[in-house]
mmJSON file of the N, C-alpha and C atoms, coordinates in Angstrom:
{"data_MODEL":{"atom_site":{
"group_PDB":["ATOM","ATOM","ATOM","ATOM","ATOM","ATOM","ATOM","ATOM","ATOM","ATOM","ATOM","ATOM","ATOM","ATOM","ATOM","ATOM","ATOM","ATOM","ATOM","ATOM","ATOM","ATOM","ATOM","ATOM","ATOM","ATOM","ATOM","ATOM","ATOM","ATOM","ATOM","ATOM","ATOM","ATOM","ATOM","ATOM","ATOM","ATOM","ATOM","ATOM","ATOM","ATOM","ATOM","ATOM","ATOM","ATOM","ATOM","ATOM","ATOM","ATOM","ATOM","ATOM","ATOM","ATOM","ATOM","ATOM","ATOM","ATOM","ATOM","ATOM","ATOM","ATOM","ATOM","ATOM","ATOM","ATOM","ATOM","ATOM","ATOM","ATOM","ATOM","ATOM","ATOM","ATOM","ATOM","ATOM","ATOM","ATOM","ATOM","ATOM","ATOM","ATOM","ATOM","ATOM","ATOM","ATOM","ATOM","ATOM","ATOM","ATOM","ATOM","ATOM","ATOM","ATOM","ATOM","ATOM","ATOM","ATOM","ATOM","ATOM","ATOM","ATOM","ATOM","ATOM","ATOM","ATOM","ATOM","ATOM","ATOM","ATOM","ATOM","ATOM","ATOM","ATOM","ATOM","ATOM","ATOM","ATOM","ATOM","ATOM","ATOM","ATOM","ATOM","ATOM","ATOM","ATOM","ATOM","ATOM","ATOM","ATOM","ATOM","ATOM","ATOM","ATOM","ATOM","ATOM","ATOM","ATOM","ATOM","ATOM","ATOM","ATOM","ATOM","ATOM"],
"id":[1,2,3,4,5,6,7,8,9,10,11,12,13,14,15,16,17,18,19,20,21,22,23,24,25,26,27,28,29,30,31,32,33,34,35,36,37,38,39,40,41,42,43,44,45,46,47,48,49,50,51,52,53,54,55,56,57,58,59,60,61,62,63,64,65,66,67,68,69,70,71,72,73,74,75,76,77,78,79,80,81,82,83,84,85,86,87,88,89,90,91,92,93,94,95,96,97,98,99,100,101,102,103,104,105,106,107,108,109,110,111,112,113,114,115,116,117,118,119,120,121,122,123,124,125,126,127,128,129,130,131,132,133,134,135,136,137,138,139,140,141,142,143,144],
"type_symbol":["N","C","C","N","C","C","N","C","C","N","C","C","N","C","C","N","C","C","N","C","C","N","C","C","N","C","C","N","C","C","N","C","C","N","C","C","N","C","C","N","C","C","N","C","C","N","C","C","N","C","C","N","C","C","N","C","C","N","C","C","N","C","C","N","C","C","N","C","C","N","C","C","N","C","C","N","C","C","N","C","C","N","C","C","N","C","C","N","C","C","N","C","C","N","C","C","N","C","C","N","C","C","N","C","C","N","C","C","N","C","C","N","C","C","N","C","C","N","C","C","N","C","C","N","C","C","N","C","C","N","C","C","N","C","C","N","C","C","N","C","C","N","C","C"],
"label_atom_id":["N","CA","C","N","CA","C","N","CA","C","N","CA","C","N","CA","C","N","CA","C","N","CA","C","N","CA","C","N","CA","C","N","CA","C","N","CA","C","N","CA","C","N","CA","C","N","CA","C","N","CA","C","N","CA","C","N","CA","C","N","CA","C","N","CA","C","N","CA","C","N","CA","C","N","CA","C","N","CA","C","N","CA","C","N","CA","C","N","CA","C","N","CA","C","N","CA","C","N","CA","C","N","CA","C","N","CA","C","N","CA","C","N","CA","C","N","CA","C","N","CA","C","N","CA","C","N","CA","C","N","CA","C","N","CA","C","N","CA","C","N","CA","C","N","CA","C","N","CA","C","N","CA","C","N","CA","C","N","CA","C","N","CA","C","N","CA","C"],
"label_alt_id":[null,null,null,null,null,null,null,null,null,null,null,null,null,null,null,null,null,null,null,null,null,null,null,null,null,null,null,null,null,null,null,null,null,null,null,null,null,null,null,null,null,null,null,null,null,null,null,null,null,null,null,null,null,null,null,null,null,null,null,null,null,null,null,null,null,null,null,null,null,null,null,null,null,null,null,null,null,null,null,null,null,null,null,null,null,null,null,null,null,null,null,null,null,null,null,null,null,null,null,null,null,null,null,null,null,null,null,null,null,null,null,null,null,null,null,null,null,null,null,null,null,null,null,null,null,null,null,null,null,null,null,null,null,null,null,null,null,null,null,null,null,null,null,null],
"label_comp_id":["MET","MET","MET","LEU","LEU","LEU","GLU","GLU","GLU","ALA","ALA","ALA","ILE","ILE","ILE","ALA","ALA","ALA","ILE","ILE","ILE","GLY","GLY","GLY","PHE","PHE","PHE","SER","SER","SER","ILE","ILE","ILE","ALA","ALA","ALA","LEU","LEU","LEU","ILE","ILE","ILE","LEU","LEU","LEU","GLY","GLY","GLY","THR","THR","THR","ILE","ILE","ILE","LEU","LEU","LEU","SER","SER","SER","PHE","PHE","PHE","VAL","VAL","VAL","GLY","GLY","GLY","PHE","PHE","PHE","MET","MET","MET","ARG","ARG","ARG","TYR","TYR","TYR","ILE","ILE","ILE","ASN","ASN","ASN","HIS","HIS","HIS","LYS","LYS","LYS","GLU","GLU","GLU","LYS","LYS","LYS","GLN","GLN","GLN","ILE","ILE","ILE","LEU","LEU","LEU","ALA","ALA","ALA","GLN","GLN","GLN","TYR","TYR","TYR","ARG","ARG","ARG","ALA","ALA","ALA","GLU","GLU","GLU","ASN","ASN","ASN","LYS","LYS","LYS","GLU","GLU","GLU","SER","SER","SER","LYS","LYS","LYS","ARG","ARG","ARG"],
"label_asym_id":["A","A","A","A","A","A","A","A","A","A","A","A","A","A","A","A","A","A","A","A","A","A","A","A","A","A","A","A","A","A","A","A","A","A","A","A","A","A","A","A","A","A","A","A","A","A","A","A","A","A","A","A","A","A","A","A","A","A","A","A","A","A","A","A","A","A","A","A","A","A","A","A","A","A","A","A","A","A","A","A","A","A","A","A","A","A","A","A","A","A","A","A","A","A","A","A","A","A","A","A","A","A","A","A","A","A","A","A","A","A","A","A","A","A","A","A","A","A","A","A","A","A","A","A","A","A","A","A","A","A","A","A","A","A","A","A","A","A","A","A","A","A","A","A"],
"label_entity_id":["1","1","1","1","1","1","1","1","1","1","1","1","1","1","1","1","1","1","1","1","1","1","1","1","1","1","1","1","1","1","1","1","1","1","1","1","1","1","1","1","1","1","1","1","1","1","1","1","1","1","1","1","1","1","1","1","1","1","1","1","1","1","1","1","1","1","1","1","1","1","1","1","1","1","1","1","1","1","1","1","1","1","1","1","1","1","1","1","1","1","1","1","1","1","1","1","1","1","1","1","1","1","1","1","1","1","1","1","1","1","1","1","1","1","1","1","1","1","1","1","1","1","1","1","1","1","1","1","1","1","1","1","1","1","1","1","1","1","1","1","1","1","1","1"],
"label_seq_id":[1,1,1,2,2,2,3,3,3,4,4,4,5,5,5,6,6,6,7,7,7,8,8,8,9,9,9,10,10,10,11,11,11,12,12,12,13,13,13,14,14,14,15,15,15,16,16,16,17,17,17,18,18,18,19,19,19,20,20,20,21,21,21,22,22,22,23,23,23,24,24,24,25,25,25,26,26,26,27,27,27,28,28,28,29,29,29,30,30,30,31,31,31,32,32,32,33,33,33,34,34,34,35,35,35,36,36,36,37,37,37,38,38,38,39,39,39,40,40,40,41,41,41,42,42,42,43,43,43,44,44,44,45,45,45,46,46,46,47,47,47,48,48,48],
"pdbx_PDB_ins_code":[null,null,null,null,null,null,null,null,null,null,null,null,null,null,null,null,null,null,null,null,null,null,null,null,null,null,null,null,null,null,null,null,null,null,null,null,null,null,null,null,null,null,null,null,null,null,null,null,null,null,null,null,null,null,null,null,null,null,null,null,null,null,null,null,null,null,null,null,null,null,null,null,null,null,null,null,null,null,null,null,null,null,null,null,null,null,null,null,null,null,null,null,null,null,null,null,null,null,null,null,null,null,null,null,null,null,null,null,null,null,null,null,null,null,null,null,null,null,null,null,null,null,null,null,null,null,null,null,null,null,null,null,null,null,null,null,null,null,null,null,null,null,null,null],
"Cartn_x":[0.841,0.0,0.879,1.847,2.722,3.567,4.017,4.82,4.018,2.749,1.892,1.72,1.582,1.428,2.721,3.855,5.151,5.371,5.038,5.199,4.273,3.02,2.064,2.517,3.079,3.539,4.72,5.667,6.843,6.438,5.474,4.994,4.326,3.504,2.824,3.839,4.888,5.93,6.654,7.001,7.702,6.809,5.539,4.603,4.421,4.286,4.114,5.315,6.504,7.738,7.796,7.478,7.51,6.493,5.27,4.214,4.574,5.117,5.475,6.625,7.55,8.672,8.178,7.258,6.684,5.922,5.14,4.394,5.315,6.426,7.399,8.051,8.423,9.043,8.071,6.803,5.8,5.64,5.642,5.495,6.663,7.881,9.08,9.039,8.628,8.531,7.547,6.407,5.391,5.938,6.621,7.195,8.245,9.085,10.116,9.499,8.412,7.745,7.191,6.627,6.09,7.216,8.34,9.469,10.037,10.157,10.675,9.764,8.45,7.503,7.607,7.729,7.846,9.149,10.237,11.534,11.494,10.85,10.731,9.922,8.852,8.009,8.81,9.616,10.431,11.494,12.068,13.084,12.488,11.28,10.634,10.4,9.998,9.738,11.026,12.135,13.393,14.016,13.716,14.293,13.63,12.388,11.684,12.253],
"Cartn_y":[-1.204,0.0,1.259,1.276,2.447,2.621,1.491,1.551,2.136,1.743,2.254,3.762,4.241,5.683,6.404,5.82,6.427,6.482,5.386,5.339,6.364,6.397,7.365,8.792,9.045,10.397,10.797,9.854,10.168,10.399,9.612,9.798,11.163,11.513,12.805,13.94,13.759,14.784,14.985,13.859,13.928,14.586,14.157,14.738,16.233,16.601,18.009,18.837,18.265,18.972,19.187,18.126,18.218,19.246,19.177,20.094,21.542,21.781,23.149,23.653,22.758,23.138,23.515,22.679,22.955,24.279,24.484,25.735,26.936,26.769,27.844,28.178,27.132,27.354,28.055,27.644,28.295,29.756,30.048,31.413,32.272,31.718,32.456,32.694,31.668,31.79,32.904,32.931,33.948,35.334,35.465,36.756,37.213,36.269,36.609,37.166,36.541,37.012,38.416,38.671,40.002,41.041,40.697,41.634,41.884,40.809,40.949,41.842,41.632,42.435,43.9,44.139,45.513,46.14,45.357,45.838,46.203,45.354,45.621,46.894,47.061,48.247,49.506,49.438,50.589,50.878,49.826,50.0,50.689,50.298,50.905,52.392,52.743,54.148,54.961,54.392,55.144,55.306,54.389,54.494,55.604,55.943,56.961,58.355],
"Cartn_z":[0.0,0.0,0.0,0.881,0.99,-0.273,-0.836,-2.066,-3.221,-3.337,-4.412,-4.285,-3.053,-2.827,-3.221,-2.854,-3.166,-4.676,-5.365,-6.828,-7.492,-7.052,-7.602,-7.379,-6.177,-5.854,-6.737,-6.934,-7.752,-9.212,-9.709,-11.088,-11.22,-10.229,-10.254,-10.207,-9.419,-9.284,-10.617,-11.273,-12.567,-13.62,-13.673,-14.648,-14.404,-13.141,-12.789,-13.202,-12.984,-13.355,-14.868,-15.618,-17.082,-17.575,-17.017,-17.462,-17.144,-15.949,-15.582,-16.45,-16.792,-17.653,-19.04,-19.584,-20.91,-20.888,-19.839,-19.709,-19.629,-18.886,-18.728,-20.068,-20.841,-22.147,-23.097,-23.052,-23.907,-23.527,-22.218,-21.732,-22.21,-22.092,-22.52,-24.027,-24.79,-26.241,-26.612,-25.916,-26.17,-25.846,-24.708,-24.307,-25.31,-25.78,-26.754,-28.022,-28.491,-29.704,-29.499,-28.314,-28.01,-28.046,-27.391,-27.317,-28.717,-29.512,-30.876,-31.719,-31.603,-32.375,-31.969,-30.661,-30.163,-30.674,-30.649,-31.098,-32.578,-33.379,-34.815,-35.064,-34.302,-34.462,-34.128,-33.081,-32.689,-33.746,-34.32,-35.366,-36.592,-36.984,-38.144,-37.914,-36.68,-36.36,-36.406,-35.905,-35.853,-37.241,-38.178,-39.525,-40.338,-40.01,-40.784,-40.59],
"occupancy":[1.0,1.0,1.0,1.0,1.0,1.0,1.0,1.0,1.0,1.0,1.0,1.0,1.0,1.0,1.0,1.0,1.0,1.0,1.0,1.0,1.0,1.0,1.0,1.0,1.0,1.0,1.0,1.0,1.0,1.0,1.0,1.0,1.0,1.0,1.0,1.0,1.0,1.0,1.0,1.0,1.0,1.0,1.0,1.0,1.0,1.0,1.0,1.0,1.0,1.0,1.0,1.0,1.0,1.0,1.0,1.0,1.0,1.0,1.0,1.0,1.0,1.0,1.0,1.0,1.0,1.0,1.0,1.0,1.0,1.0,1.0,1.0,1.0,1.0,1.0,1.0,1.0,1.0,1.0,1.0,1.0,1.0,1.0,1.0,1.0,1.0,1.0,1.0,1.0,1.0,1.0,1.0,1.0,1.0,1.0,1.0,1.0,1.0,1.0,1.0,1.0,1.0,1.0,1.0,1.0,1.0,1.0,1.0,1.0,1.0,1.0,1.0,1.0,1.0,1.0,1.0,1.0,1.0,1.0,1.0,1.0,1.0,1.0,1.0,1.0,1.0,1.0,1.0,1.0,1.0,1.0,1.0,1.0,1.0,1.0,1.0,1.0,1.0,1.0,1.0,1.0,1.0,1.0,1.0],
"B_iso_or_equiv":[0.0,0.0,0.0,0.0,0.0,0.0,0.0,0.0,0.0,0.0,0.0,0.0,0.0,0.0,0.0,0.0,0.0,0.0,0.0,0.0,0.0,0.0,0.0,0.0,0.0,0.0,0.0,0.0,0.0,0.0,0.0,0.0,0.0,0.0,0.0,0.0,0.0,0.0,0.0,0.0,0.0,0.0,0.0,0.0,0.0,0.0,0.0,0.0,0.0,0.0,0.0,0.0,0.0,0.0,0.0,0.0,0.0,0.0,0.0,0.0,0.0,0.0,0.0,0.0,0.0,0.0,0.0,0.0,0.0,0.0,0.0,0.0,0.0,0.0,0.0,0.0,0.0,0.0,0.0,0.0,0.0,0.0,0.0,0.0,0.0,0.0,0.0,0.0,0.0,0.0,0.0,0.0,0.0,0.0,0.0,0.0,0.0,0.0,0.0,0.0,0.0,0.0,0.0,0.0,0.0,0.0,0.0,0.0,0.0,0.0,0.0,0.0,0.0,0.0,0.0,0.0,0.0,0.0,0.0,0.0,0.0,0.0,0.0,0.0,0.0,0.0,0.0,0.0,0.0,0.0,0.0,0.0,0.0,0.0,0.0,0.0,0.0,0.0,0.0,0.0,0.0,0.0,0.0,0.0],
"pdbx_formal_charge":[null,null,null,null,null,null,null,null,null,null,null,null,null,null,null,null,null,null,null,null,null,null,null,null,null,null,null,null,null,null,null,null,null,null,null,null,null,null,null,null,null,null,null,null,null,null,null,null,null,null,null,null,null,null,null,null,null,null,null,null,null,null,null,null,null,null,null,null,null,null,null,null,null,null,null,null,null,null,null,null,null,null,null,null,null,null,null,null,null,null,null,null,null,null,null,null,null,null,null,null,null,null,null,null,null,null,null,null,null,null,null,null,null,null,null,null,null,null,null,null,null,null,null,null,null,null,null,null,null,null,null,null,null,null,null,null,null,null,null,null,null,null,null,null],
"auth_seq_id":[1,1,1,2,2,2,3,3,3,4,4,4,5,5,5,6,6,6,7,7,7,8,8,8,9,9,9,10,10,10,11,11,11,12,12,12,13,13,13,14,14,14,15,15,15,16,16,16,17,17,17,18,18,18,19,19,19,20,20,20,21,21,21,22,22,22,23,23,23,24,24,24,25,25,25,26,26,26,27,27,27,28,28,28,29,29,29,30,30,30,31,31,31,32,32,32,33,33,33,34,34,34,35,35,35,36,36,36,37,37,37,38,38,38,39,39,39,40,40,40,41,41,41,42,42,42,43,43,43,44,44,44,45,45,45,46,46,46,47,47,47,48,48,48],
"auth_comp_id":["MET","MET","MET","LEU","LEU","LEU","GLU","GLU","GLU","ALA","ALA","ALA","ILE","ILE","ILE","ALA","ALA","ALA","ILE","ILE","ILE","GLY","GLY","GLY","PHE","PHE","PHE","SER","SER","SER","ILE","ILE","ILE","ALA","ALA","ALA","LEU","LEU","LEU","ILE","ILE","ILE","LEU","LEU","LEU","GLY","GLY","GLY","THR","THR","THR","ILE","ILE","ILE","LEU","LEU","LEU","SER","SER","SER","PHE","PHE","PHE","VAL","VAL","VAL","GLY","GLY","GLY","PHE","PHE","PHE","MET","MET","MET","ARG","ARG","ARG","TYR","TYR","TYR","ILE","ILE","ILE","ASN","ASN","ASN","HIS","HIS","HIS","LYS","LYS","LYS","GLU","GLU","GLU","LYS","LYS","LYS","GLN","GLN","GLN","ILE","ILE","ILE","LEU","LEU","LEU","ALA","ALA","ALA","GLN","GLN","GLN","TYR","TYR","TYR","ARG","ARG","ARG","ALA","ALA","ALA","GLU","GLU","GLU","ASN","ASN","ASN","LYS","LYS","LYS","GLU","GLU","GLU","SER","SER","SER","LYS","LYS","LYS","ARG","ARG","ARG"],
"auth_asym_id":["A","A","A","A","A","A","A","A","A","A","A","A","A","A","A","A","A","A","A","A","A","A","A","A","A","A","A","A","A","A","A","A","A","A","A","A","A","A","A","A","A","A","A","A","A","A","A","A","A","A","A","A","A","A","A","A","A","A","A","A","A","A","A","A","A","A","A","A","A","A","A","A","A","A","A","A","A","A","A","A","A","A","A","A","A","A","A","A","A","A","A","A","A","A","A","A","A","A","A","A","A","A","A","A","A","A","A","A","A","A","A","A","A","A","A","A","A","A","A","A","A","A","A","A","A","A","A","A","A","A","A","A","A","A","A","A","A","A","A","A","A","A","A","A"],
"auth_atom_id":["N","CA","C","N","CA","C","N","CA","C","N","CA","C","N","CA","C","N","CA","C","N","CA","C","N","CA","C","N","CA","C","N","CA","C","N","CA","C","N","CA","C","N","CA","C","N","CA","C","N","CA","C","N","CA","C","N","CA","C","N","CA","C","N","CA","C","N","CA","C","N","CA","C","N","CA","C","N","CA","C","N","CA","C","N","CA","C","N","CA","C","N","CA","C","N","CA","C","N","CA","C","N","CA","C","N","CA","C","N","CA","C","N","CA","C","N","CA","C","N","CA","C","N","CA","C","N","CA","C","N","CA","C","N","CA","C","N","CA","C","N","CA","C","N","CA","C","N","CA","C","N","CA","C","N","CA","C","N","CA","C","N","CA","C","N","CA","C"],
"pdbx_PDB_model_num":[1,1,1,1,1,1,1,1,1,1,1,1,1,1,1,1,1,1,1,1,1,1,1,1,1,1,1,1,1,1,1,1,1,1,1,1,1,1,1,1,1,1,1,1,1,1,1,1,1,1,1,1,1,1,1,1,1,1,1,1,1,1,1,1,1,1,1,1,1,1,1,1,1,1,1,1,1,1,1,1,1,1,1,1,1,1,1,1,1,1,1,1,1,1,1,1,1,1,1,1,1,1,1,1,1,1,1,1,1,1,1,1,1,1,1,1,1,1,1,1,1,1,1,1,1,1,1,1,1,1,1,1,1,1,1,1,1,1,1,1,1,1,1,1]
}}}
């Protein structure tokens, strides 16, 4: 009984870590795109 709980907990921990990592990477990717778009917009304004 205790072993099953430990195994389930470790699996949940690993899955949670992977999901949070994926979410974090997606968030960073989204932020990078926002910053790049803003940077490009500023560059266009300064060239005029």
